[in-house]
C-alpha positions in Angstrom: -1.9 35.5 15.1 1.1 33.7 13.8 0.4 30.5 11.9 2.7 27.9 10.4 1.7 25.5 7.6 3.8 22.4 7.6 3.9 21.0 4.1 3.2 23.2 1.1 1.5 20.7 -1.2 -2.0 21.1 -2.6 -3.7 21.1 0.8 -1.2 23.5 2.2 -1.8 25.9 -0.6 -5.6 25.7 -0.1 -5.2 26.7 3.5 -2.6 29.3 2.8 -4.9 30.9 0.3 -7.6 31.2 2.9 -5.3 32.6 5.6 -3.3 35.0 3.4 -3.5 38.5 4.7 -5.4 37.4 7.8 -2.6 36.0 9.9 1.2 36.2 10.0 1.7 33.2 7.8 4.8 31.0 8.0 5.0 28.5 5.2 7.3 25.6 5.9 8.4 22.7 3.7 11.7 20.8 3.3 13.2 23.6 1.3 12.4 26.4 3.7 14.0 26.9 7.1 11.2 27.0 9.8 12.2 30.2 11.6 15.1 32.5 11.5 17.0 33.4 14.7 15.0 35.9 16.7 11.7 35.3 15.1 8.7 34.6 17.5 7.2 31.2 17.9 3.9 30.4 16.2 0.5 30.3 17.8 -0.8 27.5 15.6 0.8 24.9 13.3 -1.3 23.1 10.7 0.2 19.8 9.5 -0.5 19.2 5.8 2.2 16.8 4.9 1.6 13.3 3.6 1.5 10.7 6.4 5.0 9.5 5.7 6.3 13.1 6.5 4.6 13.3 9.9 7.8 12.6 11.8 9.5 15.5 10.1 6.6 17.8 10.8 6.6 16.8 14.5 10.3 17.6 14.8 9.7 21.0 13.1 6.7 21.7 15.4 8.8 21.1 18.5 11.1 24.0 17.4 8.5 26.6 16.3 5.3 26.1 18.3 4.7 28.4 21.3 4.1 27.0 24.7 0.4 27.7 24.6 0.1 27.0 20.9 -2.0 24.4 19.1 -1.0 21.9 16.4 -3.8 20.5 14.2 -3.5 17.8 11.6 -5.8 17.6 8.6 -3.9 14.6 7.2 -5.3 11.4 5.7 -5.2 8.1 7.5 -4.3 6.9 11.0 -1.2 7.2 13.2 -0.5 10.9 12.7 -1.9 12.1 16.0 0.3 9.7 18.0 3.4 11.0 16.3 2.5 14.6 16.9 1.5 14.1 20.5 4.8 12.4 21.3 6.6 15.5 20.0 4.5 18.4 21.4 2.2 16.9 24.1 -1.1 15.3 23.6 -3.1 18.1 25.2 -2.1 20.6 22.4 -3.1 18.4 19.5 -6.2 19.1 17.5 -7.4 16.2 15.3 -9.0 17.5 12.0 -10.2 16.6 8.6 -10.4 18.6 5.4 -12.8 18.1 2.5 -11.6 19.5 -0.8 -10.3 18.3 -4.1 -7.0 19.9 -4.8 -4.0 19.5 -7.1 -0.9 21.5 -8.0 -0.6 21.6 -11.8 2.7 23.0 -12.9 2.9 24.9 -9.6 -0.6 26.3 -9.9 -3.4 25.3 -7.5 -6.5 23.8 -8.8 -9.2 23.2 -6.2 -12.9 22.3 -6.1 -13.5 25.2 -3.7 -12.3 26.9 -0.5 -12.7 23.7 1.4 -14.6 22.4 4.4 -12.7 21.7 7.7 -13.7 20.0 10.9 -11.3 20.6 13.8 -11.3 18.8 17.2 -10.8 20.8 20.4 -7.5 20.1 22.2 -7.5 19.5 25.9 -5.3 22.4 26.9 -7.5 25.5 27.5 -4.9 28.0 26.1 -4.6 25.8 23.0 -8.4 25.8 22.6 -8.3 29.6 22.4 -5.6 29.5 19.7 -7.7 27.0 17.8 -10.8 29.3 18.0 -8.8 32.2 16.6 -7.5 29.9 13.8 -11.0 28.7 12.9 -12.2 32.4 12.8 -9.3 33.3 10.4 -10.0 30.3 8.1 -13.7 31.2 8.1 -12.9 34.8 7.1 -10.9 33.3 4.2 -13.9 31.6 2.8 -13.5 28.1 4.3 -16.4 26.3 6.0 -15.1 25.5 9.5 -16.6 23.7 12.4 -14.9 23.0 15.8 -16.1 19.9 17.6 -15.4 18.0 20.8 -15.2 14.6 19.0 -13.7 14.6 15.5 -13.2 10.8 15.3 -16.4 10.0 13.5 -15.3 12.4 10.7 -11.8 11.0 10.7 -13.2 7.5 10.3 -15.8 8.6 7.8 -13.1 10.2 5.6 -11.0 7.1 6.0 -13.8 5.0 4.6 -13.8 7.2 1.5 -10.0 7.3 1.1 -9.6 3.6 1.7 -12.2 2.9 -1.1 -11.2 5.5 -3.7 -7.5 6.2 -3.4 -5.9 2.7 -4.0 -8.4 1.6 -6.6 -8.0 4.8 -8.7 -4.2 4.5 -8.3 -4.1 0.9 -9.4 -6.4 1.3 -12.4 -5.1 4.7 -13.3 -8.5 6.4 -13.5 -10.1 9.5 -12.1 -12.6 9.3 -9.2 -15.6 9.8 -11.4 -14.5 7.0 -13.7 -14.4 4.7 -10.8 -18.2 4.8 -10.5 -18.6 3.0 -13.8 -15.5 0.8 -13.7 -16.5 -2.9 -13.8 -13.7 -4.0 -11.5 -12.9 -0.9 -9.6 -16.3 0.0 -8.3 -17.1 -3.4 -6.6 -13.5 -3.5 -5.2 -13.9 0.0 -3.8 -17.3 -1.0 -2.4 -15.8 -4.0 -0.6 -13.0 -1.7 0.8 -15.6 0.7 2.1 -17.7 -2.0 3.8 -14.6 -3.6 5.4 -13.3 -0.2 6.7 -16.7 0.5 8.2 -16.6 -2.8 10.1 -13.2 -1.9 11.5 -14.4 1.6 12.4 -17.4 0.1 14.3 -15.1 -2.2 16.2 -13.0 0.8 17.1 -16.0 2.5 18.7 -17.2 4.6 15.7 -20.4 3.0 14.4 -20.6 3.1 10.6 -23.1 1.0 8.8 -21.2 -1.3 6.4 -24.2 -1.8 4.1 -24.4 1.9 3.3 -20.6 2.6 3.5 -20.1 2.5 -0.3 -22.5 5.4 -0.7 -20.0 7.5 1.2 -17.4 7.4 -1.6 -20.1 7.4 -4.3 -21.1 10.9 -3.2 -17.6 12.2 -3.2 -16.4 10.6 -6.5 -18.4 12.9 -8.7 -16.9 16.1 -7.6 -13.3 15.2 -6.6 -11.1 14.8 -9.7 -7.9 12.8 -9.2 -7.3 11.1 -5.9 -4.1 12.1 -4.0 -2.8 8.5 -4.4 -3.3 8.5 -8.1 -1.4 11.8 -8.3 1.4 10.3 -6.2 1.7 7.1 -8.4 1.6 9.1 -11.6 4.3 11.4 -10.3 6.5 8.6 -9.0 6.2 9.7 -5.4 5.6 7.5 -2.3 2.0 7.0 -1.4 0.0 7.0 1.9 -1.1 3.4 1.5 0.4 2.3 4.8 -1.5 5.1 6.7 -4.8 4.4 4.9 -5.5 0.8 3.9 -2.5 -0.6 5.8 -3.7 1.1 8.9 -7.2 -0.3 8.5 -5.8 -3.8 8.2 -3.6 -3.4 11.2 -6.4 -1.9 13.3 -8.7 -4.7 12.2 -6.1 -7.3 13.3 -5.8 -5.5 16.7 -9.5 -5.5 17.2 -10.2 -9.0 15.9 -11.9 -7.9 12.7 -10.6 -9.4 9.4 -9.7 -6.9 6.7 -8.3 -9.0 3.9 -9.3 -6.7 1.1 -7.5 -3.7 2.7 -4.5 -5.9 3.3 -4.4 -7.2 -0.3 -4.8 -3.7 -1.8 -1.9 -2.4 0.3 0.3 -5.1 -1.2 -0.9 -4.3 -4.7 -0.3 -0.6 -4.4 3.2 -1.2 -3.0 3.9 -3.5 -5.9 2.8 -0.9 -8.4 4.9 1.9 -6.9 8.0 -0.3 -6.5 7.7 -1.3 -10.1 
C-alpha cells in the first residue's frame, strides 16, 4: 500500500512512525515535492497539516491520490472536510480524529504514546477498502484504531476539548496541567466547553453542557503543551479560526449564542498579532 502523509509536523511524525516499514510511505510538506514524474499515485492520503494549510493539502491530494484512493483528515476544528471534498470528491473523504500529545523538540518527536485514532468510513466502496488497509497498517504500528460509520460525535467531542484548552493555555502561557489550577484559566475553559457543547447539540450532536468541562479535565493531566500554545510561543499562525472561531460561526448559523468563543478568538488574534 502506498500512503502519503500531508504535513510533517508532530502529528505527521506520530503517524509516520507507526507506518514506517509497513507501507510505501510518501512524506509531503512544503519543502518536499509530492511525487516525481513516473511515480505511482497513492492509495491513501492522511492530512495532518494545521487547518490554515488545508487548501494546500487539498491541491496536493488532487495530484497524487489514485482514482479509488481515500483521503482522511485527522485535523483539529471545523471546515477541513468541505475543502478536501471540493478537491477530491466527497465520497472519497474520511473524517477522523487523533488523540495523542505530540511535540517536535529540536526536530525530535516527543509523544505521549502511539496514539488513538478514529476514522469515519467514506461513501465510495473502493475507498472504504483502502481505509480498511490503512487502519490495519496503523494498528500493526502500535496505534489504537477504530473505523466507524459516524465520526462526528468524536469530532465535536474533541472540538469541545480543543476549544476549552487551546486558547486559554495560549493566552496565559501555561501547560495543560497548569490550567486545571489556574484561577482565571480554568473557569474560562469551563465556559468555553459548555458553550461549545451547546453549539454541538444544536448541530445534531448531543453533548451535555453541564458535564462538558469534565471532557477537557480528563485530557489536561496527560497532554503537555497544547498545539496552540506551541504555535504562539514559536511565532506561528494558530488554528483559532478553525476551532473557537468556527464554534462562534456555527452557533450564529444555528441561532445559539457563543460570545465566549467569539471573544477568545479575538483575544488570541490580538496576542499573535502583537
